[in-house]
KOLZA-233552 format. One record per residue: chain; residue number from 1; x, y, z of N, C-alpha, C in turn. Coordinates in steps of 0.02 Angstrom, whole numbers, plus 50000, padded with zeros to 5 digits. Example, Ala and Ser with C-alpha at 12.3 -4.5 7.8 and 13.67 -1.06 7.14 Angstrom:
(A; 1; (50660; 49716; 50390); (50615; 49775; 50390); (50660; 49835; 50390))
(A; 2; (50642; 49888; 50354); (50684; 49947; 50357); (50645; 50002; 50394))
This chain:
(A; 1; (51881; 49696; 47286); (51944; 49664; 47270); (51941; 49633; 47201))
(A; 2; (51884; 49602; 47185); (51878; 49571; 47120); (51885; 49622; 47064))
(A; 3; (51862; 49685; 47078); (51866; 49737; 47026); (51936; 49759; 47011))
(A; 4; (51983; 49740; 47055); (52054; 49759; 47044); (52087; 49711; 46998))
(A; 5; (52053; 49657; 46979); (52083; 49604; 46936); (52081; 49630; 46864))
(A; 6; (52137; 49628; 46830); (52139; 49646; 46759); (52167; 49588; 46719))
(A; 7; (52178; 49598; 46655); (52200; 49542; 46612); (52270; 49518; 46632))
(A; 8; (52310; 49562; 46659); (52378; 49541; 46681); (52371; 49491; 46736))
(A; 9; (52326; 49503; 46784); (52318; 49455; 46838); (52288; 49389; 46814))
(A; 10; (52244; 49391; 46765); (52215; 49330; 46739); (52268; 49290; 46700))
(A; 11; (52311; 49322; 46664); (52365; 49289; 46628); (52413; 49256; 46680))
(A; 12; (52428; 49296; 46731); (52472; 49270; 46784); (52443; 49209; 46817))
(A; 13; (52377; 49210; 46829); (52345; 49155; 46864); (52349; 49090; 46822))
(A; 14; (52338; 49097; 46758); (52343; 49037; 46715); (52415; 49013; 46709))
(A; 15; (52463; 49058; 46708); (52534; 49040; 46709); (52552; 49003; 46774))
(A; 16; (52528; 49028; 46829); (52540; 48996; 46893); (52508; 48927; 46896))
(A; 17; (52445; 48922; 46871); (52412; 48857; 46869); (52450; 48804; 46827))
(A; 18; (52471; 48826; 46768); (52508; 48780; 46725); (52575; 48760; 46757))
(A; 19; (52607; 48808; 46787); (52673; 48794; 46819); (52665; 48747; 46878))
(A; 20; (52610; 48754; 46917); (52598; 48709; 46972); (52591; 48637; 46946))
(A; 21; (52554; 48629; 46892); (52544; 48561; 46864); (52608; 48532; 46838))
(A; 22; (52647; 48572; 46804); (52710; 48548; 46776); (52759; 48530; 46830))
(A; 23; (52765; 48573; 46882); (52812; 48559; 46935); (52791; 48496; 46976))
(A; 24; (52725; 48487; 46982); (52702; 48426; 47018); (52724; 48364; 46979))
(A; 25; (52714; 48365; 46914); (52734; 48307; 46872); (52809; 48297; 46873))
(A; 26; (52848; 48351; 46867); (52922; 48346; 46865); (52946; 48321; 46934))
(A; 27; (52920; 48347; 46988); (52941; 48326; 47055); (52926; 48253; 47066))
(A; 28; (52866; 48231; 47045); (52850; 48160; 47053); (52898; 48116; 47014))
(A; 29; (52913; 48136; 46953); (52960; 48097; 46912); (53029; 48094; 46945))
(A; 30; (53056; 48150; 46965); (53124; 48151; 46994); (53128; 48114; 47060))
(A; 31; (53078; 48125; 47103); (53083; 48098; 47171); (53061; 48027; 47176))
(A; 32; (53005; 48009; 47144); (52977; 47942; 47156); (52993; 47893; 47100))
(A; 33; (52998; 47919; 47037); (53015; 47873; 46983); (53090; 47859; 46978))
(A; 34; (53130; 47909; 47000); (53203; 47900; 46992); (53237; 47890; 47059))
(A; 35; (53238; 47942; 47101); (53277; 47937; 47163); (53254; 47881; 47209))
(A; 36; (53188; 47874; 47216); (53163; 47821; 47261); (53181; 47752; 47235))
(A; 37; (53190; 47745; 47170); (53210; 47680; 47142); (53283; 47668; 47144))
(A; 38; (53324; 47719; 47139); (53396; 47710; 47133); (53434; 47717; 47199))
(A; 39; (53407; 47755; 47247); (53442; 47765; 47309); (53421; 47715; 47362))
(A; 40; (53468; 47679; 47386); (53456; 47629; 47439); (53493; 47654; 47501))
(A; 41; (53456; 47680; 47550); (53486; 47709; 47609); (53518; 47658; 47654))
(A; 42; (53503; 47594; 47643); (53535; 47542; 47683); (53601; 47518; 47655))
(A; 43; (53617; 47538; 47593); (53678; 47512; 47560); (53707; 47566; 47514))
(A; 44; (53765; 47593; 47531); (53797; 47641; 47489); (53822; 47608; 47425))
(A; 45; (53845; 47544; 47430); (53869; 47509; 47372); (53816; 47496; 47321))
(A; 46; (53755; 47478; 47345); (53697; 47467; 47300); (53676; 47532; 47267))
(A; 47; (53675; 47586; 47306); (53657; 47651; 47277); (53706; 47671; 47222))
(A; 48; (53770; 47662; 47233); (53821; 47679; 47184); (53809; 47637; 47121))
(A; 49; (53798; 47572; 47130); (53788; 47527; 47072); (53725; 47546; 47036))
(A; 50; (53671; 47564; 47070); (53608; 47583; 47038); (53616; 47645; 46996))
(A; 51; (53649; 47695; 47022); (53659; 47758; 46985); (53705; 47747; 46927))
(A; 52; (53755; 47706; 46935); (53802; 47690; 46880); (53766; 47656; 46823))
(A; 53; (53723; 47609; 46841); (53685; 47570; 46791); (53630; 47613; 46756))
(A; 54; (53604; 47664; 46792); (53550; 47706; 46764); (53572; 47778; 46764))
(A; 55; (53631; 47791; 46738); (53657; 47860; 46740); (53613; 47906; 46698))
(A; 56; (53591; 47885; 46639); (53549; 47931; 46599); (53485; 47947; 46633))
(A; 57; (53454; 47899; 46666); (53394; 47913; 46704); (53405; 47962; 46761))
(A; 58; (53462; 47955; 46794); (53481; 48000; 46848); (53490; 48070; 46821))
(A; 59; (53518; 48076; 46760); (53528; 48141; 46728); (53460; 48172; 46710))
(A; 60; (53413; 48133; 46688); (53347; 48159; 46674); (53315; 48186; 46735))
(A; 61; (53327; 48153; 46792); (53299; 48180; 46856); (53330; 48247; 46873))
(A; 62; (53394; 48254; 46861); (53427; 48317; 46874); (53398; 48372; 46828))
(A; 63; (53388; 48355; 46764); (53359; 48403; 46718); (53290; 48423; 46741))
(A; 64; (53251; 48375; 46768); (53184; 48390; 46791); (53189; 48438; 46849))
(A; 65; (53237; 48427; 46893); (53246; 48471; 46951); (53259; 48544; 46928))
(A; 66; (53306; 48550; 46882); (53325; 48617; 46858); (53265; 48652; 46826))
(A; 67; (53227; 48615; 46786); (53168; 48645; 46755); (53116; 48664; 46809))
(A; 68; (53111; 48624; 46862); (53065; 48640; 46916); (53083; 48705; 46949))
(A; 69; (53149; 48714; 46962); (53170; 48777; 46994); (53152; 48839; 46949))
(A; 70; (53157; 48832; 46885); (53140; 48887; 46840); (53065; 48900; 46842))
(A; 71; (53026; 48846; 46843); (52954; 48853; 46844); (52928; 48882; 46911))
(A; 72; (52967; 48867; 46964); (52948; 48894; 47030); (52950; 48969; 47030))
(A; 73; (52997; 48999; 46992); (52999; 49072; 46990); (52934; 49099; 46959))
(A; 74; (52908; 49065; 46909); (52844; 49086; 46880); (52788; 49084; 46931))
(A; 75; (52787; 49029; 46973); (52738; 49024; 47025); (52744; 49079; 47076))
(A; 76; (52805; 49092; 47098); (52817; 49141; 47150); (52798; 49213; 47126))
(A; 77; (52827; 49232; 47068); (52814; 49300; 47045); (52741; 49308; 47023))
(A; 78; (52713; 49257; 46993); (52643; 49261; 46972); (52598; 49266; 47032))
(A; 79; (52611; 49227; 47085); (52570; 49230; 47146); (52577; 49300; 47178))
(A; 80; (52637; 49327; 47177); (52647; 49394; 47205); (52605; 49446; 47167))
(A; 81; (52606; 49443; 47101); (52569; 49491; 47061); (52493; 49488; 47074))
(A; 82; (52469; 49425; 47081); (52397; 49414; 47090); (52375; 49437; 47160))
(A; 83; (52416; 49422; 47211); (52396; 49433; 47280); (52418; 49498; 47310))
(A; 84; (52462; 49536; 47276); (52483; 49601; 47306); (52425; 49647; 47318))
(A; 85; (52372; 49652; 47275); (52319; 49696; 47291); (52277; 49671; 47352))
(A; 86; (52280; 49608; 47366); (52244; 49582; 47425); (52279; 49597; 47490))
(A; 87; (52344; 49584; 47491); (52386; 49599; 47552); (52458; 49606; 47530))
(A; 88; (52479; 49667; 47528); (52549; 49680; 47505); (52600; 49647; 47553))
(A; 89; (52585; 49647; 47617); (52635; 49619; 47666); (52638; 49542; 47656))
(A; 90; (52582; 49509; 47652); (52582; 49435; 47644); (52616; 49417; 47577))
(A; 91; (52597; 49454; 47523); (52626; 49439; 47458); (52701; 49451; 47458))
(A; 92; (52725; 49501; 47492); (52798; 49517; 47494); (52835; 49463; 47535))
(A; 93; (52805; 49443; 47591); (52837; 49389; 47631); (52840; 49325; 47590))
(A; 94; (52785; 49309; 47557); (52784; 49248; 47515); (52836; 49251; 47461))
(A; 95; (52841; 49308; 47427); (52893; 49317; 47373); (52962; 49307; 47401))
(A; 96; (52979; 49340; 47456); (53046; 49338; 47482); (53065; 49268; 47508))
(A; 97; (53021; 49237; 47548); (53037; 49171; 47576); (53043; 49118; 47520))
(A; 98; (52999; 49122; 47473); (53002; 49069; 47422); (53060; 49078; 47373))
(A; 99; (53080; 49141; 47363); (53140; 49151; 47320); (53202; 49124; 47357))
(A; 100; (53204; 49133; 47423); (53260; 49106; 47461); (53261; 49031; 47455))
(A; 101; (53200; 49001; 47463); (53195; 48926; 47458); (53219; 48902; 47390))
(A; 102; (53196; 48936; 47337); (53216; 48914; 47270); (53291; 48920; 47259))
(A; 103; (53321; 48975; 47283); (53394; 48982; 47278); (53432; 48926; 47315))
(A; 104; (53407; 48910; 47376); (53440; 48858; 47416); (53438; 48791; 47378))
(A; 105; (53380; 48768; 47355); (53374; 48702; 47326); (53408; 48701; 47256))
(A; 106; (53412; 48758; 47222); (53448; 48760; 47158); (53522; 48748; 47169))
(A; 107; (53549; 48777; 47224); (53620; 48765; 47240); (53632; 48692; 47254))
(A; 108; (53579; 48658; 47285); (53589; 48588; 47301); (53596; 48544; 47240))
(A; 109; (53579; 48569; 47182); (53587; 48530; 47121); (53661; 48517; 47107))
(A; 110; (53704; 48560; 47135); (53777; 48550; 47128); (53796; 48482; 47157))
(A; 111; (53764; 48461; 47211); (53779; 48396; 47240); (53762; 48338; 47193))
(A; 112; (53710; 48348; 47153); (53691; 48298; 47105); (53743; 48292; 47051))
(A; 113; (53769; 48349; 47029); (53825; 48346; 46980); (53886; 48312; 47010))
(A; 114; (53898; 48323; 47075); (53954; 48289; 47109); (53945; 48214; 47107))
(A; 115; (53883; 48191; 47119); (53870; 48120; 47117); (53886; 48091; 47047))
(A; 116; (53866; 48126; 46996); (53881; 48104; 46928); (53955; 48101; 46914))
(A; 117; (53992; 48149; 46942); (54065; 48147; 46935); (54093; 48086; 46969))
(A; 118; (54070; 48071; 47030); (54097; 48014; 47066); (54085; 47947; 47035))
(A; 119; (54030; 47940; 46997); (54014; 47878; 46966); (54039; 47874; 46892))
(A; 120; (54074; 47928; 46871); (54093; 47933; 46800); (54147; 47885; 46779))
(A; 121; (54187; 47862; 46826); (54242; 47818; 46812); (54301; 47852; 46782))
(A; 122; (54307; 47917; 46792); (54362; 47956; 46766); (54428; 47930; 46792))
(A; 123; (54482; 47938; 46754); (54546; 47909; 46772); (54572; 47933; 46839))
(A; 124; (54562; 47997; 46855); (54588; 48022; 46918); (54552; 47992; 46980))
(A; 125; (54493; 47964; 46970); (54457; 47933; 47024); (54481; 47864; 47042))
(A; 126; (54521; 47834; 46999); (54545; 47765; 47009); (54592; 47760; 47069))
(A; 127; (54619; 47817; 47089); (54663; 47817; 47146); (54627; 47806; 47213))
(A; 128; (54560; 47814; 47210); (54518; 47806; 47271); (54490; 47735; 47272))
(A; 129; (54487; 47704; 47332); (54456; 47640; 47339); (54381; 47644; 47324))
(A; 130; (54353; 47590; 47302); (54282; 47587; 47284); (54238; 47607; 47343))
(A; 131; (54256; 47584; 47402); (54218; 47602; 47462); (54217; 47675; 47478))
(A; 132; (54272; 47708; 47463); (54277; 47780; 47475); (54231; 47818; 47425))
(A; 133; (54232; 47797; 47363); (54188; 47829; 47315); (54115; 47819; 47332))
(A; 134; (54099; 47759; 47354); (54029; 47744; 47374); (54009; 47787; 47433))
(A; 135; (54055; 47796; 47482); (54040; 47836; 47540); (54033; 47910; 47520))
(A; 136; (54072; 47934; 47471); (54066; 48003; 47451); (54000; 48017; 47414))
(A; 137; (53977; 47968; 47376); (53912; 47972; 47344); (53857; 47977; 47395))
(A; 138; (53862; 47934; 47446); (53812; 47937; 47501); (53814; 48005; 47536))
(A; 139; (53873; 48031; 47548); (53879; 48098; 47580); (53848; 48152; 47538))
(A; 140; (53858; 48148; 47471); (53828; 48199; 47428); (53752; 48194; 47428))
(A; 141; (53726; 48134; 47431); (53652; 48124; 47436); (53625; 48152; 47502))
(A; 142; (53662; 48140; 47556); (53639; 48168; 47621); (53643; 48244; 47621))
(A; 143; (53693; 48274; 47589); (53699; 48345; 47585); (53641; 48374; 47544))
(A; 144; (53623; 48338; 47490); (53568; 48357; 47447); (53503; 48358; 47490))
(A; 145; (53493; 48306; 47527); (53433; 48301; 47570); (53431; 48354; 47623))
(A; 146; (53489; 48367; 47653); (53493; 48419; 47705); (53475; 48488; 47677))
(A; 147; (53501; 48502; 47618); (53485; 48566; 47584); (53411; 48574; 47573))
(A; 148; (53379; 48521; 47548); (53309; 48524; 47535); (53269; 48533; 47601))
(A; 149; (53291; 48501; 47653); (53257; 48508; 47717); (53261; 48577; 47745))
(A; 150; (53318; 48611; 47735); (53323; 48682; 47755); (53279; 48723; 47712))
(A; 151; (53275; 48708; 47646); (53232; 48745; 47602); (53159; 48738; 47619))
(A; 152; (53138; 48681; 47649); (53069; 48671; 47666); (53044; 48723; 47717))
(A; 153; (53088; 48749; 47762); (53067; 48800; 47808); (53044; 48861; 47770))
(A; 154; (53086; 48887; 47723); (53068; 48944; 47685); (53010; 48930; 47637))
(A; 155; (53006; 48870; 47612); (52949; 48851; 47569); (52884; 48856; 47610))
(A; 156; (52885; 48827; 47672); (52824; 48827; 47711); (52802; 48897; 47730))
(A; 157; (52852; 48938; 47749); (52836; 49007; 47768); (52808; 49047; 47709))
(A; 158; (52841; 49040; 47651); (52819; 49077; 47593); (52752; 49052; 47567))
(A; 159; (52746; 48985; 47562); (52684; 48957; 47538); (52626; 48974; 47586))
(A; 160; (52640; 48972; 47652); (52589; 48988; 47701); (52567; 49062; 47693))
(A; 161; (52613; 49106; 47680); (52595; 49177; 47671); (52551; 49186; 47610))
(A; 162; (52571; 49153; 47554); (52528; 49157; 47494); (52458; 49127; 47506))
(A; 163; (52457; 49069; 47542); (52392; 49038; 47555); (52346; 49082; 47600))
(A; 164; (52375; 49116; 47648); (52335; 49162; 47688); (52308; 49218; 47644))
(A; 165; (52347; 49243; 47598); (52323; 49293; 47552); (52268; 49265; 47506))
(A; 166; (52277; 49201; 47482); (52225; 49169; 47443); (52160; 49165; 47484))
(A; 167; (52168; 49150; 47548); (52109; 49143; 47591); (52071; 49210; 47595))
(A; 168; (52108; 49263; 47604); (52077; 49331; 47610); (52048; 49354; 47544))
(A; 169; (52077; 49330; 47489); (52053; 49354; 47424); (51987; 49328; 47402))
(A; 170; (51973; 49264; 47424); (51915; 49225; 47399); (51919; 49213; 47324))
(A; 171; (51978; 49217; 47294); (51987; 49200; 47224); (51981; 49123; 47211))
(A; 172; (51997; 49087; 47263); (51987; 49013; 47263); (51945; 48996; 47324))
(A; 173; (51916; 48934; 47325); (51878; 48918; 47385); (51918; 48925; 47450))
(A; 174; (51885; 48953; 47500); (51920; 48965; 47563); (51944; 48902; 47597))
(A; 175; (51905; 48850; 47591); (51925; 48787; 47621); (51989; 48760; 47588))
(A; 176; (51998; 48772; 47523); (52058; 48752; 47489); (52117; 48794; 47511))
(A; 177; (52108; 48858; 47518); (52162; 48901; 47542); (52183; 48882; 47614))
(A; 178; (52133; 48865; 47658); (52150; 48845; 47724); (52189; 48780; 47725))
(A; 179; (52171; 48737; 47680); (52205; 48672; 47673); (52278; 48686; 47651))
(A; 180; (52290; 48737; 47611); (52357; 48755; 47591); (52396; 48783; 47649))
(A; 181; (52364; 48821; 47693); (52399; 48845; 47754); (52425; 48787; 47795))
(A; 182; (52379; 48738; 47809); (52397; 48680; 47848); (52453; 48643; 47815))
(A; 183; (52449; 48631; 47749); (52502; 48597; 47715); (52568; 48632; 47717))
(A; 184; (52566; 48697; 47713); (52627; 48738; 47716); (52661; 48732; 47784))
(A; 185; (52622; 48734; 47837); (52649; 48728; 47905); (52680; 48659; 47915))
(A; 186; (52647; 48606; 47890); (52674; 48540; 47896); (52740; 48533; 47858))
(A; 187; (52745; 48565; 47800); (52805; 48561; 47760); (52863; 48596; 47800))
(A; 188; (52848; 48653; 47829); (52900; 48686; 47869); (52920; 48644; 47930))
(A; 189; (52870; 48612; 47961); (52883; 48572; 48021); (52926; 48512; 48004))
(A; 190; (52923; 48489; 47943); (52964; 48430; 47924); (53039; 48440; 47935))
(A; 191; (53062; 48502; 47928); (53132; 48517; 47938); (53151; 48504; 48011))
(A; 192; (53107; 48521; 48057); (53125; 48509; 48127); (53119; 48435; 48146))
(A; 193; (53074; 48399; 48111); (53074; 48328; 48121); (53139; 48297; 48097))
(A; 194; (53165; 48322; 48040); (53228; 48298; 48012); (53285; 48314; 48057))
(A; 195; (53286; 48375; 48087); (53339; 48396; 48132); (53341; 48357; 48197))
(A; 196; (53282; 48345; 48226); (53278; 48312; 48291); (53280; 48237; 48287))
(A; 197; (53254; 48209; 48235); (53251; 48137; 48227); (53247; 48115; 48154))
(A; 198; (53307; 48106; 48123); (53307; 48086; 48052); (53269; 48020; 48040))
(A; 199; (53273; 47975; 48088); (53238; 47911; 48080); (53163; 47921; 48077))
(A; 200; (53137; 47967; 48118); (53067; 47980; 48117); (53046; 48015; 48054))
(A; 201; (53089; 48056; 48026); (53075; 48091; 47965); (53056; 48046; 47909))
(A; 202; (53093; 47990; 47901); (53080; 47945; 47846); (53014; 47910; 47853))
(A; 203; (52986; 47912; 47912); (52922; 47881; 47923); (52865; 47929; 47907))
(A; 204; (52872; 47990; 47933); (52817; 48038; 47928); (52823; 48088; 47871))
(A; 205; (52883; 48096; 47844); (52894; 48149; 47795); (52849; 48141; 47733))
(A; 206; (52841; 48082; 47706); (52796; 48080; 47646); (52727; 48106; 47663))
(A; 207; (52703; 48088; 47723); (52634; 48110; 47743); (52632; 48185; 47752))
(A; 208; (52687; 48216; 47776); (52688; 48289; 47787); (52673; 48326; 47724))
(A; 209; (52691; 48298; 47666); (52685; 48335; 47603); (52622; 48319; 47563))
(A; 210; (52581; 48274; 47589); (52518; 48259; 47555); (52471; 48319; 47552))
(A; 211; (52462; 48355; 47609); (52416; 48414; 47605); (52438; 48467; 47555))
(A; 212; (52503; 48486; 47558); (52525; 48540; 47512); (52527; 48514; 47442))
(A; 213; (52542; 48450; 47433); (52544; 48421; 47366); (52474; 48423; 47333))
(A; 214; (52423; 48404; 47371); (52355; 48404; 47345); (52332; 48475; 47333))
(A; 215; (52351; 48521; 47378); (52332; 48592; 47370); (52359; 48618; 47303))
(A; 216; (52424; 48607; 47291); (52454; 48634; 47229); (52424; 48604; 47169))
(A; 217; (52408; 48540; 47171); (52378; 48506; 47113); (52309; 48532; 47098))
(A; 218; (52267; 48540; 47151); (52198; 48565; 47141); (52200; 48639; 47119))
(A; 219; (52243; 48679; 47150); (52246; 48751; 47132); (52272; 48757; 47061))
(A; 220; (52319; 48714; 47042); (52343; 48715; 46974); (52288; 48707; 46922))
(A; 221; (52246; 48656; 46933); (52190; 48645; 46888); (52140; 48705; 46892))
(A; 222; (52127; 48728; 46953); (52080; 48782; 46963); (52100; 48845; 46925))
(A; 223; (52163; 48866; 46934); (52187; 48927; 46902); (52194; 48920; 46826))
(A; 224; (52214; 48861; 46805); (52222; 48851; 46732); (52157; 48847; 46696))
(A; 225; (52106; 48814; 46727); (52043; 48803; 46691); (51989; 48856; 46708))
(A; 226; (51985; 48875; 46771); (51933; 48922; 46793); (51960; 48992; 46794))
(A; 227; (52022; 49002; 46815); (52052; 49069; 46819); (52025; 49107; 46878))
(A; 228; (52035; 49173; 46877); (52013; 49215; 46929); (51941; 49237; 46919))
(A; 229; (51904; 49253; 46971); (51833; 49270; 46964); (51824; 49336; 46926))
(A; 230; (51767; 49342; 46895); (51751; 49405; 46860); (51701; 49445; 46901))
(A; 231; (51705; 49511; 46895); (51661; 49554; 46934); (51588; 49543; 46911))
(A; 232; (51542; 49547; 46959); (51471; 49545; 46942); (51448; 49612; 46916))
(A; 233; (51390; 49615; 46887); (51364; 49677; 46862); (51357; 49728; 46917))
(A; 234; (51333; 49707; 46977); (51325; 49755; 47033); (51393; 49781; 47055))
(A; 235; (51443; 49736; 47055); (51510; 49756; 47077); (51538; 49806; 47027))
(A; 236; (51527; 49796; 46962); (51552; 49842; 46911); (51519; 49910; 46917))
(A; 237; (51454; 49911; 46932); (51418; 49974; 46940); (51446; 50012; 47002))
(A; 238; (51458; 49973; 47056); (51486; 50004; 47116); (51554; 50033; 47102))
(A; 239; (51596; 49996; 47066); (51663; 50018; 47049); (51661; 50083; 47007))
(A; 240; (51612; 50086; 46957); (51608; 50146; 46916); (51583; 50205; 46957))
(A; 241; (51538; 50190; 47005); (51512; 50245; 47045); (51566; 50273; 47092))
């Protein structure tokens, strides 16, 4: 299998590694530095005021999201190119499910634009009471969250497929690939937690994403710095024979 690796696969691996690290940083910025600080789920009025007071920061989070979606395509296509020789079926399922996930969450960015419209103070919005605008912002946030939770099902399935292929390939440590499979399944399960008990989701959801988050971070560094393995002399002689 190692002998099937060429320079195209090595370039793809480093692109995937770099994209993993960039998306991790961008996701942390948008979710924890911005949204976690500005959105108060206990008060629609406070959330509205926070976003209004920090509109530029909220826009930076939106820009980070859009860039993340673009970088995810590099991860998805690059992973497919690397892992297709290992398992065409797993690589194809990973490609399809993760592209569906990326399309879903990209559409959810529309809700963020809607939030910015509602806090813009445009003249035509003055006909609405402040409480109604605040409620509409909260509804847009909930729609955004719901879209992401649906996307997590496809993310978990796609990421799990890729991680199984990584496990079979031995291109990365098998224990790391197995950790990625576990993390992917937990990410997919979070959608069902959200569906069955939203209150429970807010307690366990951050924990659900620790395994897959650490997997992507470690694999990002691994692929960027170490890359894919090179064939040994014995393997090269066997391949030539």
